[in-house]
N, C-alpha and C positions, 0 to 999 in steps of 0.2 A: 427252844434253841435259837432264839432270835440273835443273840450276841454271836453265837457260833457262825450263823449264816452270814451276818454282816462282816465278820472277820474274814471269812472266805472270799466274799465279794471284793473286799479291799485288797486281799492278797492276790486275787486274780489280776488286778491292775499292775502288780509288780512282777508278773510272770515274765515279761520281756527282759527285765533286768536280770532275773534269775537265769533265764536261758542264755543271756549274753555271757555271764560269768561261767556257766556250765560249758558253753561252746569254747571259750578261751582255754579253760582247764582241760577239756577233752582234746583239743588240738595239741597242747603241751604233752599230754600223756601219749598220744599217738606218735609224736615226734620222738619222744624218749624211747618208746618201744621200737620204732624203726631203727634208731641209732644203735640200740642194744643188740639188734639182730644182725647188724652188719658184720662181715667177716673181719676179724681182728688179727688174722695171721700176718706174720712178717715175711717179706720176701726181699731179696737183695735188689738194689737199684742198678739197672743196667744203663750205662752212659753211652753216648755217641762220641767216639774218640777217633781223631785223625792221628796216624802214626807214621813218622818218617824215620826209617832205619838207616843211619849214616855209618854204622859199624859193620853190619851185614856179616856177623859171625854167628857161630852156633849159639853163643850166649844171648845175643840180641834177638835172634830168631825165637829162642825159647821164651824170652820176655814177650815178644809180639804174640806168640801162640797163647801165652797165659792171659794177655789182655783180651784177645779175641774170644776166649772161652768165657770170660766174665763180663765183657762189654761188647758193644757193636762197633767194629772198626769201619769208619766212613772215609771215603776218598773224596776230597774236595779239589776240583780243578780251578785254576785261575790265580795261583800264587798266594802270597801273604795277604793281599787285599781281600780275596775271596774267603780265606780262613777267618780273618777279622770280622767280616760281615756275618759269616755263619755263626760265630761265637756271640756276636752282638744280638742277633735275632734268635738265639737259643736253638738253632737247628743243629748246632754242634756244641758239645759240652766242653771239650778240651782238645788242644792240638799239642801232640807230644813229638819231640825230636830226640831220638837216641843218638848221642854223640859218638863220633869215631873214637875207638879206644875203650868202649864200654866193657868188653870182655876182659881186657888186660887190667882195667881198674878194679873189676870185681875180684880177679885172681890176686891182686896186690892188696886187697882190703881197703881200697881208696874209694869210698862210696859217695863222695861229694862231687857235685858238678857234673853228673853223668847225663843229665837231661836238660832240654829246653822245653818249657811247658807254657802254653798260653791258654788262659781261661778267664771267664768273667770273675772279677775280683770279689772275694768274700762269699762265694756261693758254697753251699754244703757239698755240691757235686765235686768241685775242685778239691775240697779238703778230703773228701772220701777217696778220690783217686790218688792224691798225694800220699795219703796214709798207706794205701795198698802198695804203691811203688816203693815206699820206704821200707815196708815190711818185707817185700820181695827181695830187695837188695841186701838187707841185713841177713836174711836167711841164706841167700846165695853166698855171701861172704863167709858165713859160718861154715857152710859145707866146703867152700874153697879152702878155708883154713885147716880143715880136717884132712886135706890131701887130694881132693877132687879137682879136676880141671874146671875151667870157668864154664864150659858148655854143660858138662855133667852137673856142676853145682847149680846152674840156673834151672836145669830140668828138675833136679831134686827139690829146688825151692818152689817151683810151680806145683809139683805134686803135694808138697807140704801145705801150700796155701789152699789147696782144694779140699783139705780135710775139714769136715763140718761136725758140729756137735748138735744133737737133737735137744731142743729146749722145750720143756713143758711148763706152761704158765698155770700155776695153781691158784684157785679161787678159795680164799679163806673165809668166805661169807656163809659157811655151813650149808652149801648147796643152793643158796639164793642167788640167782644169776645177776651179778653186778648190783644186786639189791635195787633193782628198778622199782620194786614194790615199796621199798623204804622211802624213795623219793615221792612216790604217790601218796603215802601216808603223811609224810611231813608237809607236803604242799596243801593237803586238806586243811591243816591248821589255818593257813592264810585264807583259803577260799571259803571255809565255813564262817570265819569271823566277818569277812567283808559282806557275804551274802546276808547273814543274819542281821547285822547292824544296819546295812543300807536298806534292806527290804522290809524288815519287821519293826524297826524302831518307830517309823512314822505311824504304823498301824496301832501299836501298843500305846504310843503317846496320844493318839486320838482318843482312845478310851480313857485316858487319864486327864483329859482337859476338864476344867471345872464345870463348864456348862453341860457337857455330855454326861459327866458323872452325876451331877445333880438331877438331870432328867431321868437317868436310870434309877437313881435312888428313890425318886418320887413314884416310880412305877411299881407294879406288883411283883417285879422280879427281885427276889432276895439277893443280897450281896454275895452270899456264898455260891448261889447258882451262877451269878455273873462271873465270878472268879473261876468257877469250875469250867464254864464254857470257854473262857479265855485260855485256860490251861489245856483243855482238850483240843482247841483249834491250833494253838501253838505247837502242842505235841504232835498233832496229826501232820502238819506241814513240815515240822522238823524231821520227823521219821521219814516222810516221803523224800525230802531232799537228801538225807543221809543214804537212803536206800538207792536212789538214782545214781549217786556217786559210787556206791559199791557195785552196782551193775556196770558202770563204766570201768571199774577196776577189773571185773570179770571179763569184759570185752577186750581189755588190753592185755591182761596177764593170765587169763584162763584159770587152770587148775591151781595156780599158785595161791589164789585167793582162798581156797578151801583147804590148804595145808594147815598144819598146826601154827606155823609162823603167820600165814595169811589171816587166820581167824583171830589170833591175838592182836594182829595189827588192826583188824576191823574193830575189835573191842576198844582198842586205844582211840581210834578215830571217833567211835560212838560217844565215849566219855567226854572227849574234847568238844563234840557237838553240843552236849549238854552244858559244858562250860560256856560255849559261845552264846547259847540261849540265855544263860545267867547274866553275861555281860550285856546283852541286848536289853533284857528286862530292867536291869539297873539303870542303863542310860535312858530308857524310855520313861522312867519315873521323874525325870527332870523336865519333861514336857517338850523335848526336842522333836519337832514334827516336820520341819522343812526338808525337802529332798536334797537340796544343796548342802545344808548343814549336816544331814545324816551321812551323805556321801563323803564329806570331808572327814567327819569323825570316824566313819568306818574304815576309810583308807589309811588314816593316821594310826588308828589302833592296830589294824591288821598288819600293815607294813612295818610299823615300829616293833611290834612283838615278833614278827617274822625275822627281822634282821638282828634283833637283840638276842633272841633265843636259839638261833641256829637253824632256822627253817631254810633260809637262802644261803647263809654262810655257815660252813661246818663249825661245830662248837670247838673243835681242836684249834681253829684259827682265831678264836676270840680270846681276848685277854681275861685274866683272872678277875679283874674288877667288873668287867662286863658280865661274866658268867655269874658272879655273886649277885649282881643286881637282877639278872635275868631269872635267878632261882625264885624270885618273888612273883614270877609270872607263870601262868599255867602252861603256855606253849613250851617253856624250857623243859618241863617234865615229860611232855609228849615226845619231844625230840630225844631226850635222854633215854627214855624207855625204848624208843624206836631204834636208836643207835645200838643199844645193848641187844635188842632182839635180832637185829640183822648183822651183828658182829662188826659194826662200824666204829666201835670205840674200844678202849682198853679194858672195859668192864666185861668180865665173863658173864655169860648168860645164866641167870637164875630166875626160875619162875616166881619164887617168893619176892625177890627184889623187884622184878618186873611188875608184879601186881601191887607192890607197895608204891611204885611210881604212879600207877593208875589210881591208887587210893588217894594220893596227894592231889591229883587232878580232880577227883570227885570232891575232895574237901574244898577246893577252890570253888566248885559249883555250889556247894552248900553255903559257903560264906557269901557268895554273890547273890544268891536268892534270899538269904537272910537279910543282907544289906538292902536289897530292893524292897523287902517287906517293911523294914524299919523306915525307909524313906517314904514309902507310900503311907504308912500310918502317921508319920509326922505331918505330911502334907494334908492328909485328911483332917487331922486335929486342928491344924492352923486354919484350914478353910472354914471349919465350923466356928 
């Protein structure tokens, strides 16, 4: 097992790089999990409002009561200058003056020019408050037109504005919370590619160098034994890396990983890991051994495939031409299967179709290993 042991010694030197990528990915996963667990409930925004009632009628007092129930009424001493400063420094959201004649104007249905309002220009707070005032006045005018007095109409408008409707936000991801696990599976496509290419290409390329290959060929070690040991060493480390990332998934998402959906997602990631090994083996046949070159190739291939195939950018946002080109890449089928599994696309889930997508990924792996074998054979024959 000399080749196996040498492979492991060389891989040990790459452990820091593997741990670096694992740490970055783990941090991303924990951030995603923390964000997903935050409370997403909606609550009304309460503003700080200064109100000056120049009308002082039952109608204007009803409006003031309505404002106090929905916002915080603040008293600012010091005149207009103090109000302007408070709005500038955001200690006050808005200053409202109810003009004299407000009640009469509501009774007459003349809703324009009833207020003087000062607020920071273009803020959503001012737009929110203006919308509430407009709705209040229109409702009061409607009640007034039905025969109510202005004071009674404003009280009725305030009561109508207080009516609320309970809203339930439905999750259509078949019970998968926000499909956090779907993002985890998709990002594995990027991280597996970059780790395998950056860390394992130099090792495999070293065994393919002409001098080392000739020295091994001259030894008593058969070629079949050498290849089997390389296969076992690569398989051992590949399985270990895949398993470590699945343990990370369990740490972040718990029992979701062992649900039917989680297990199918794990199978998807495992098949793509085999594809990443095939890409790495093929690249290594060209004798690329420098760390800088391998890093450049690894990041180019992984990032390029991630952006084209929908790992970082949803496939729904990609053009038809990009998707057609991406369909010739394995990551496209990982993302497509993932989207169907988690209900993130318009494709209805079908186990047969899902497995067919995984089968296409497996075919990519077969083609890549076959291409690597052909390149290796051609290089060996040319060297002889």
